[in-house]
C-alpha positions in Angstrom: -13.6 6.2 17.8 -10.3 4.6 17.2 -8.6 2.9 14.2 -9.5 -0.5 15.6 -13.2 0.4 15.5 -13.4 0.9 11.8 -10.5 -1.1 10.4 -11.0 -4.1 8.2 -9.3 -7.1 9.8 -6.7 -8.5 7.4 -6.5 -12.1 6.6 -3.9 -12.0 3.8 -0.4 -10.5 3.6 2.1 -10.3 0.8 5.7 -11.2 1.6 8.6 -9.3 0.1 9.7 -12.5 -1.7 6.3 -13.3 -3.2 6.3 -13.0 -7.0 4.0 -10.4 -8.5 1.9 -13.2 -9.9 1.4 -14.7 -6.4 0.7 -11.2 -5.0 -2.0 -10.6 -7.6 -3.6 -14.0 -6.7 -3.6 -12.9 -3.0 -5.2 -9.6 -4.0 -7.9 -11.4 -6.0 -8.6 -13.8 -3.1 -8.9 -11.1 -0.4 -12.4 -10.1 0.2 -13.8 -7.1 2.1 -16.3 -7.2 4.9 -19.2 -7.5 2.4 -17.6 -10.6 0.8 -16.8 -8.6 -2.4 -13.4 -8.8 -4.0 -12.3 -5.2 -3.9 -8.6 -5.2 -2.8 -6.5 -2.8 -4.9 -3.5 -3.1 -2.6 -2.1 -5.1 0.2 0.6 -4.6 2.8 4.0 -6.3 2.4 5.7 -8.0 5.4 9.2 -9.3 6.0 10.0 -12.9 7.2 9.1 -11.8 10.8 5.7 -10.4 9.8 6.8 -6.8 10.2 5.4 -4.2 7.8 7.9 -3.1 5.2 5.8 -1.7 2.4 2.6 -1.7 0.3 1.8 -3.1 -3.1 -1.0 -1.5 -5.1 -2.5 -1.7 -8.5 -0.6 1.4 -9.4 2.8 -0.2 -8.5 1.9 -3.1 -10.7 0.8 -0.9 -13.6 3.9 1.2 -13.3 6.0 -1.9 -13.5 4.7 -2.7 -17.0 4.8 0.9 -18.1 8.1 1.6 -20.0 10.2 4.4 -18.6 10.5 6.1 -21.9 6.7 6.6 -22.0 7.1 9.0 -19.1 8.9 11.6 -21.2 5.6 13.4 -21.7 5.7 13.3 -25.5 3.4 11.3 -27.8 5.5 8.1 -28.0 2.6 5.9 -29.2 4.7 5.0 -32.3 7.0 3.0 -29.9 4.1 0.8 -28.8 2.6 -2.3 -30.5 -0.5 -4.4 -30.2 0.2 -6.9 -27.5 2.9 -4.9 -25.8 1.1 -4.6 -22.5 0.5 -8.4 -22.3 4.2 -9.1 -23.3 5.5 -6.8 -20.5 3.1 -8.3 -18.0 4.4 -11.8 -18.6 8.0 -10.5 -18.1 7.3 -9.2 -14.6 5.2 -12.3 -13.4 8.1 -13.9 -11.5 9.7 -10.7 -10.3 9.7 -10.4 -6.5 7.3 -7.9 -5.0 10.2 -6.1 -3.3 11.3 -4.8 -6.7 8.1 -2.7 -7.2 6.4 -2.2 -3.8 6.2 1.2 -2.2 8.7 1.1 0.6 7.1 4.0 2.5 5.5 2.3 5.5 2.8 4.6 6.7 0.7 3.0 9.4 -1.2 3.8 12.6 -1.5 1.9 15.9 -4.8 0.3 16.7 -5.7 2.9 19.3 -5.0 5.9 17.1 -7.8 8.4 16.8 -9.6 8.6 13.5 -8.5 12.2 12.9 -4.9 11.0 12.9 -5.8 8.3 10.3 -7.5 10.9 8.1 -4.6 13.3 8.5 -2.1 10.7 7.3 -4.2 9.6 4.4 -4.8 13.1 3.2 -1.2 14.5 3.7 0.4 11.5 1.9 -2.4 11.1 -0.7 -2.9 7.4 -0.1 -6.0 5.4 0.0 -5.2 2.7 2.5 -3.5 2.7 5.9 -2.3 -0.4 7.7 -3.2 -0.7 11.4 -0.6 -2.4 13.6 -0.7 -3.9 17.1 1.8 -3.5 19.9 4.2 -5.9 18.2 4.1 -3.9 15.0 2.3 -6.6 13.2 -0.5 -5.6 10.8 -3.9 -6.5 12.1 -6.1 -4.4 9.9 -6.4 -1.8 7.3 -8.3 1.4 7.0 -9.4 2.6 3.6 -10.3 6.2 2.9 -13.9 5.1 2.2 -14.0 3.8 5.8 -13.4 7.3 7.1 -15.9 8.7 4.7 -18.5 6.2 5.9 -17.9 7.6 9.5 -18.6 11.1 8.1 -21.8 9.8 6.4 -23.0 8.0 9.5 -22.2 10.9 11.8 -24.1 13.4 9.5 -27.1 11.1 8.7 -27.4 9.0 11.8 -30.5 10.9 13.0 -32.2 10.5 9.7 -31.5 6.8 9.6 -32.9 6.3 13.1 -29.5 5.7 14.8 -28.7 2.7 12.7 
Protein backbone atom coordinates (compact mmCIF):
# COMPACT_ATOMS: atom_id res chain seq x y z
CA UNK A 1 0.00 0.00 0.00
CA UNK A 2 0.98 3.58 -0.53
CA UNK A 3 0.42 6.86 1.30
CA UNK A 4 -2.51 7.78 -0.95
CA UNK A 5 -4.28 4.53 0.05
CA UNK A 6 -4.60 5.45 3.73
CA UNK A 7 -4.36 9.24 3.78
CA UNK A 8 -7.22 11.40 4.89
CA UNK A 9 -8.10 13.84 2.11
CA UNK A 10 -7.64 17.40 3.34
CA UNK A 11 -10.37 19.93 2.84
CA UNK A 12 -8.89 22.73 4.92
CA UNK A 13 -5.56 24.53 4.99
CA UNK A 14 -4.12 27.23 7.18
CA UNK A 15 -2.25 30.05 5.49
CA UNK A 16 0.83 31.60 7.04
CA UNK A 17 -1.00 34.92 7.37
CA UNK A 18 -4.09 33.49 9.11
CA UNK A 19 -4.46 34.62 12.69
CA UNK A 20 -4.26 32.05 15.44
CA UNK A 21 -7.96 32.60 16.11
CA UNK A 22 -8.79 31.87 12.46
CA UNK A 23 -6.56 28.80 12.48
CA UNK A 24 -8.30 27.45 15.57
CA UNK A 25 -11.67 27.97 13.89
CA UNK A 26 -10.43 25.98 10.88
CA UNK A 27 -9.14 23.22 13.15
CA UNK A 28 -12.52 23.02 14.88
CA UNK A 29 -14.37 22.90 11.54
CA UNK A 30 -12.18 20.16 10.05
CA UNK A 31 -13.68 16.74 10.42
CA UNK A 32 -12.16 13.34 10.02
CA UNK A 33 -13.47 10.53 7.86
CA UNK A 34 -15.98 9.54 10.55
CA UNK A 35 -17.38 13.08 10.69
CA UNK A 36 -15.89 13.63 14.15
CA UNK A 37 -14.00 16.81 14.91
CA UNK A 38 -10.59 15.53 15.91
CA UNK A 39 -8.05 17.76 14.25
CA UNK A 40 -5.17 18.61 16.55
CA UNK A 41 -3.07 20.19 13.85
CA UNK A 42 -3.18 21.35 10.26
CA UNK A 43 -0.63 22.08 7.57
CA UNK A 44 0.30 25.66 6.74
CA UNK A 45 0.65 26.83 3.15
CA UNK A 46 2.02 29.95 1.50
CA UNK A 47 0.12 32.13 -0.98
CA UNK A 48 0.85 29.62 -3.78
CA UNK A 49 -0.53 26.68 -1.79
CA UNK A 50 2.92 25.24 -1.11
CA UNK A 51 3.54 23.49 2.21
CA UNK A 52 5.64 25.64 4.56
CA UNK A 53 4.89 24.25 8.01
CA UNK A 54 2.48 22.75 10.51
CA UNK A 55 0.40 24.22 13.32
CA UNK A 56 -0.54 21.95 16.19
CA UNK A 57 -2.22 22.20 19.57
CA UNK A 58 1.26 22.08 21.09
CA UNK A 59 2.39 25.13 19.07
CA UNK A 60 -0.64 27.05 20.32
CA UNK A 61 -0.17 25.99 23.94
CA UNK A 62 3.52 26.89 23.83
CA UNK A 63 2.59 30.34 22.51
CA UNK A 64 0.67 31.08 25.72
CA UNK A 65 3.21 29.45 28.03
CA UNK A 66 5.59 32.13 29.38
CA UNK A 67 9.26 31.48 28.63
CA UNK A 68 10.26 31.91 32.28
CA UNK A 69 8.08 28.92 33.19
CA UNK A 70 10.51 26.70 31.25
CA UNK A 71 13.32 27.30 33.75
CA UNK A 72 12.38 24.05 35.45
CA UNK A 73 11.85 25.45 38.92
CA UNK A 74 8.52 25.85 40.68
CA UNK A 75 7.52 29.27 39.44
CA UNK A 76 3.84 28.95 40.30
CA UNK A 77 4.15 32.07 42.49
CA UNK A 78 4.49 34.01 39.23
CA UNK A 79 1.12 32.90 37.92
CA UNK A 80 -2.37 34.15 38.70
CA UNK A 81 -5.94 33.08 38.29
CA UNK A 82 -6.96 34.04 34.76
CA UNK A 83 -3.38 34.22 33.45
CA UNK A 84 -3.94 31.58 30.76
CA UNK A 85 -7.07 33.28 29.48
CA UNK A 86 -5.32 36.69 29.42
CA UNK A 87 -2.38 35.33 27.43
CA UNK A 88 -4.69 33.51 25.01
CA UNK A 89 -6.45 36.78 24.17
CA UNK A 90 -3.08 38.43 23.51
CA UNK A 91 -2.14 35.88 20.82
CA UNK A 92 -5.55 35.75 19.09
CA UNK A 93 -4.57 38.12 16.27
CA UNK A 94 -0.97 36.93 15.95
CA UNK A 95 -0.17 35.39 12.53
CA UNK A 96 0.26 31.64 12.42
CA UNK A 97 3.75 32.13 10.94
CA UNK A 98 4.94 33.36 14.36
CA UNK A 99 4.29 30.05 16.11
CA UNK A 100 4.04 27.30 13.49
CA UNK A 101 6.60 24.53 13.16
CA UNK A 102 8.62 25.39 10.10
CA UNK A 103 9.92 21.86 9.59
CA UNK A 104 8.11 20.60 6.55
CA UNK A 105 8.15 16.85 6.73
CA UNK A 106 5.97 15.28 4.07
CA UNK A 107 5.69 12.31 1.74
CA UNK A 108 4.63 12.06 -1.85
CA UNK A 109 1.34 10.31 -2.55
CA UNK A 110 3.05 7.17 -3.92
CA UNK A 111 5.40 6.75 -0.95
CA UNK A 112 5.36 3.28 0.62
CA UNK A 113 3.80 3.06 4.07
CA UNK A 114 7.11 2.03 5.67
CA UNK A 115 8.61 5.34 4.58
CA UNK A 116 5.69 7.15 6.23
CA UNK A 117 6.16 5.20 9.45
CA UNK A 118 9.90 5.80 9.40
CA UNK A 119 9.45 9.59 9.15
CA UNK A 120 6.79 9.70 11.86
CA UNK A 121 8.87 7.68 14.30
CA UNK A 122 12.26 9.24 13.59
CA UNK A 123 10.91 12.77 13.96
CA UNK A 124 8.44 12.00 16.77
CA UNK A 125 5.48 13.56 14.96
CA UNK A 126 1.87 12.42 14.81
CA UNK A 127 0.83 13.66 11.39
CA UNK A 128 2.45 13.74 7.99
CA UNK A 129 1.20 15.75 5.00
CA UNK A 130 0.91 13.96 1.67
CA UNK A 131 1.72 16.01 -1.44
CA UNK A 132 1.03 15.57 -5.13
CA UNK A 133 3.44 16.14 -8.01
CA UNK A 134 2.97 19.92 -7.73
CA UNK A 135 3.99 19.82 -4.03
CA UNK A 136 0.46 20.72 -2.95
CA UNK A 137 -1.00 19.03 0.10
CA UNK A 138 -3.72 16.58 -0.87
CA UNK A 139 -3.93 14.53 2.30
CA UNK A 140 -2.57 13.75 5.71
CA UNK A 141 -1.52 10.54 7.40
CA UNK A 142 -1.91 10.30 11.14
CA UNK A 143 0.08 7.83 13.18
CA UNK A 144 -3.22 6.11 14.04
CA UNK A 145 -3.78 5.45 10.31
CA UNK A 146 -0.59 3.39 10.19
CA UNK A 147 -1.53 1.64 13.42
CA UNK A 148 -4.89 0.77 11.85
CA UNK A 149 -3.00 -0.91 8.98
CA UNK A 150 -1.13 -2.99 11.58
CA UNK A 151 -4.40 -3.98 13.25
CA UNK A 152 -6.09 -4.83 9.96
CA UNK A 153 -3.10 -6.84 8.78
CA UNK A 154 -2.89 -8.83 12.01
CA UNK A 155 -6.61 -9.39 12.54
CA UNK A 156 -7.97 -9.48 8.99
CA UNK A 157 -8.42 -13.27 9.08
CA UNK A 158 -10.30 -13.07 12.37
CA UNK A 159 -12.57 -10.36 11.01
CA UNK A 160 -13.37 -12.33 7.89
CA UNK A 161 -11.31 -10.17 5.54
CA UNK A 162 -13.30 -7.01 6.27
